[in-house]
C-alpha positions as CSV (number, residue, x, y, z in Angstrom):
1,X,154.0,-11.7,-21.9
2,X,155.3,-10.7,-25.4
3,X,154.2,-7.6,-27.3
4,X,155.0,-6.8,-30.9
5,X,154.4,-3.3,-32.4
6,X,155.2,-1.4,-35.5
7,X,154.9,2.3,-36.1
8,X,156.0,5.9,-35.3
9,X,155.0,8.8,-33.1
10,X,155.5,12.5,-32.4
11,X,155.1,14.2,-29.0
12,X,151.6,15.6,-29.8
13,X,150.5,12.0,-30.2
14,X,152.6,10.8,-27.3
15,X,150.5,13.0,-24.8
16,X,150.3,11.4,-21.4
17,X,149.9,7.7,-22.2
18,X,152.9,6.2,-24.0
19,X,152.3,3.1,-26.2
20,X,154.8,0.3,-26.7
21,X,156.0,1.6,-30.1
22,X,157.0,4.9,-28.4
23,X,158.8,2.9,-25.7
24,X,160.7,0.8,-28.1
25,X,163.4,2.7,-29.9
26,X,164.4,5.4,-27.5
27,X,167.1,3.1,-26.3
28,X,169.4,3.8,-29.2
29,X,172.2,6.2,-28.3
30,X,175.2,8.0,-29.6
31,X,176.9,9.8,-26.7
32,X,180.3,8.3,-25.7
33,X,180.8,8.0,-21.9
34,X,183.0,6.0,-19.6
35,X,182.6,5.3,-15.9
36,X,179.8,6.7,-13.8
37,X,176.6,7.9,-15.4
38,X,176.7,11.6,-16.2
39,X,173.1,12.7,-16.1
40,X,173.2,16.3,-15.0
41,X,173.5,18.5,-18.1
42,X,171.4,21.0,-20.1
43,X,170.7,19.8,-23.6
44,X,172.0,21.8,-26.6
45,X,169.9,23.6,-29.1
46,X,170.3,20.8,-31.7
47,X,168.5,17.5,-31.9
48,X,170.1,14.6,-33.7
49,X,168.9,11.7,-35.8
50,X,169.8,8.0,-35.2
51,X,169.2,4.9,-37.2
52,X,170.0,1.2,-36.5
53,X,169.3,-2.1,-38.1
54,X,168.7,-3.8,-34.8
55,X,168.9,-3.4,-31.1
56,X,168.8,-6.2,-28.5
57,X,168.5,-5.0,-24.9
58,X,167.7,-6.1,-21.4
59,X,166.2,-4.2,-18.5
60,X,164.0,-1.7,-20.3
61,X,162.0,1.2,-18.8
62,X,160.4,4.4,-20.2
63,X,158.7,7.4,-18.8
64,X,157.8,11.0,-19.9
65,X,159.9,14.0,-18.9
66,X,160.9,17.6,-19.8
67,X,164.6,18.3,-20.7
68,X,165.8,21.8,-19.9
69,X,168.3,23.3,-22.3
70,X,169.2,26.1,-24.8
71,X,168.3,27.4,-28.2
72,X,171.0,28.0,-30.8
73,X,170.8,31.7,-30.0
74,X,171.5,31.1,-26.3
75,X,168.0,31.3,-24.9
76,X,166.6,28.7,-22.5
77,X,163.9,26.2,-23.4
78,X,162.4,22.8,-22.5
79,X,161.7,19.8,-24.6
80,X,159.0,17.2,-23.9
81,X,160.6,13.7,-24.3
82,X,160.2,10.1,-23.7
83,X,163.1,8.9,-21.6
84,X,163.9,5.3,-22.3
85,X,166.6,3.2,-20.6
86,X,168.3,-0.2,-20.8
87,X,170.5,-2.0,-18.4
88,X,172.4,-3.4,-21.4
89,X,172.1,-3.0,-25.2
90,X,173.7,-4.3,-28.4
91,X,173.2,-2.1,-31.5
92,X,173.9,-3.3,-35.1
93,X,174.8,-0.8,-37.8
94,X,174.2,2.5,-36.0
95,X,174.2,5.9,-37.7
96,X,174.0,9.3,-36.0
97,X,173.7,12.6,-37.8
98,X,173.8,16.2,-36.5
99,X,173.3,19.2,-38.8
100,X,174.5,22.7,-37.8
101,X,172.7,25.4,-39.8
102,X,173.6,28.9,-40.9
103,X,177.4,28.8,-40.7
104,X,179.0,31.8,-42.6
105,X,180.1,30.9,-46.1
106,X,179.4,27.2,-45.7
107,X,175.7,27.3,-44.8
108,X,174.8,24.0,-43.2
109,X,177.4,21.5,-42.0
110,X,176.7,17.8,-41.2
111,X,178.5,15.5,-38.7
112,X,177.8,11.8,-39.4
113,X,178.9,9.0,-37.0
114,X,178.7,5.3,-37.9
115,X,179.6,2.3,-35.8
116,X,178.7,-1.3,-35.2
117,X,178.5,-2.2,-38.9
118,X,181.4,-4.6,-39.2
119,X,180.0,-7.7,-37.5
120,X,180.7,-6.4,-33.9
121,X,177.7,-4.4,-32.5
122,X,177.9,-1.2,-30.5
123,X,177.6,-2.1,-26.8
124,X,176.2,0.0,-23.9
125,X,175.1,-0.3,-20.3
126,X,173.0,2.0,-18.2
127,X,171.9,3.6,-21.4
128,X,169.3,6.5,-21.4
129,X,168.0,8.4,-24.4
130,X,165.6,11.3,-24.6
131,X,163.6,11.1,-27.8
132,X,160.7,13.0,-29.3
133,X,160.2,11.2,-32.7
134,X,160.7,7.6,-33.5
135,X,159.6,4.5,-35.5
136,X,160.6,0.8,-35.4
137,X,159.4,-2.7,-35.3
138,X,159.6,-3.9,-31.7
139,X,159.1,-7.0,-29.6
140,X,158.9,-6.7,-25.8
141,X,159.2,-9.6,-23.4
142,X,157.4,-9.6,-20.0
143,X,156.2,-6.0,-20.4
144,X,154.4,-4.1,-17.7
145,X,152.4,-1.0,-18.9
146,X,151.2,1.5,-16.4
147,X,153.9,1.2,-13.7
148,X,154.8,4.3,-11.6
149,X,158.1,5.7,-13.0
150,X,159.8,5.7,-9.7
151,X,159.2,1.9,-9.3
152,X,161.1,0.8,-12.4
153,X,164.5,0.8,-10.8
154,X,166.3,-1.9,-8.9
155,X,165.6,-0.2,-5.5
156,X,161.9,-1.1,-6.1
157,X,162.6,-4.5,-7.8
158,X,161.8,-2.9,-11.1
159,X,163.1,-4.2,-14.5
160,X,165.0,-1.0,-15.6
161,X,168.1,0.8,-14.4
162,X,166.1,3.5,-12.6
163,X,165.1,7.1,-13.4
164,X,167.9,9.3,-14.8
165,X,167.6,12.4,-12.7
166,X,169.8,15.4,-13.3
167,X,168.4,18.2,-15.4
168,X,165.2,16.3,-16.5
169,X,161.9,17.1,-14.9
170,X,159.9,13.9,-14.4
171,X,157.3,12.7,-12.0
172,X,158.3,9.5,-10.1
173,X,154.6,8.8,-9.6
174,X,153.7,9.3,-13.3
175,X,153.0,6.7,-16.0
176,X,155.9,4.4,-17.1
177,X,156.4,1.0,-18.7
178,X,159.1,-1.7,-18.3
179,X,160.1,-5.0,-19.8
180,X,162.7,-7.7,-19.1
181,X,164.0,-7.4,-22.7
182,X,163.3,-6.1,-26.2
183,X,164.3,-6.6,-29.8
184,X,164.0,-3.5,-32.1
185,X,164.5,-3.5,-35.8
186,X,164.5,-0.8,-38.6
187,X,165.0,2.0,-36.0
188,X,164.7,5.7,-36.9
189,X,164.5,8.4,-34.2
190,X,165.2,12.0,-33.4
191,X,166.6,12.7,-29.9
192,X,167.8,15.5,-27.7
193,X,170.2,13.7,-25.3
194,X,171.8,10.4,-24.5
195,X,173.7,9.3,-21.4
196,X,175.4,6.0,-20.6
197,X,177.6,4.3,-18.0
198,X,179.7,2.8,-20.8
199,X,179.3,3.1,-24.6
200,X,181.6,0.9,-26.8
201,X,181.6,2.0,-30.5
202,X,183.1,-0.8,-32.6
203,X,184.3,0.3,-36.1
204,X,183.7,4.0,-35.3
205,X,183.8,6.3,-38.4
206,X,183.1,10.0,-38.2
207,X,182.8,12.5,-41.1
208,X,182.1,16.2,-41.3
209,X,180.9,17.8,-44.6
210,X,179.2,20.9,-46.0
211,X,175.5,20.5,-46.7
212,X,172.7,18.5,-45.2
213,X,173.6,14.8,-44.9
214,X,171.4,12.9,-42.4
215,X,171.0,9.3,-41.5
216,X,167.4,9.5,-42.7
């Protein structure tokens, strides 16, 4: 079965039932990791924006969760997110931006990272991203909607890499969806965290500058 969707969402619309457009683009990531998956961490007080021209992935799954973390003043908080995962992903022309506000003298400072734009895509495996706002065009292949989250991993013959675990709070018996593969284009998203087994950033370029300079 193939499903194609277009659109965007915010958490208040996400609610309990996630639609395929929400499921789609949360697979884009920007954290650099090597070796074993590092899933146990509290998220920072800053979300980040990501864009990509296209993502081709295999072994997709998604479920709802709460990420525990901090505010910029050091308090504790939690963020409702859609956790999406891919066994493998190739990402073309990726951009990530993070804006740090209220720095003395400078005001806001922006960090922008770009990769995968020189003909060699960004590559990742066991990729998870926790997103709360996204839009894209998406095509899913052999999608299952309404699967129990805990049944999406290889231990239950699921299509995805399995639930992330760590600091997230997620119900393994709650709603999830999975697909054998997906192609996403014109991706825009805001996320709180990304983890990966490996993340290869071809043509990496990073810049830091005063002011607000975001990917979108």
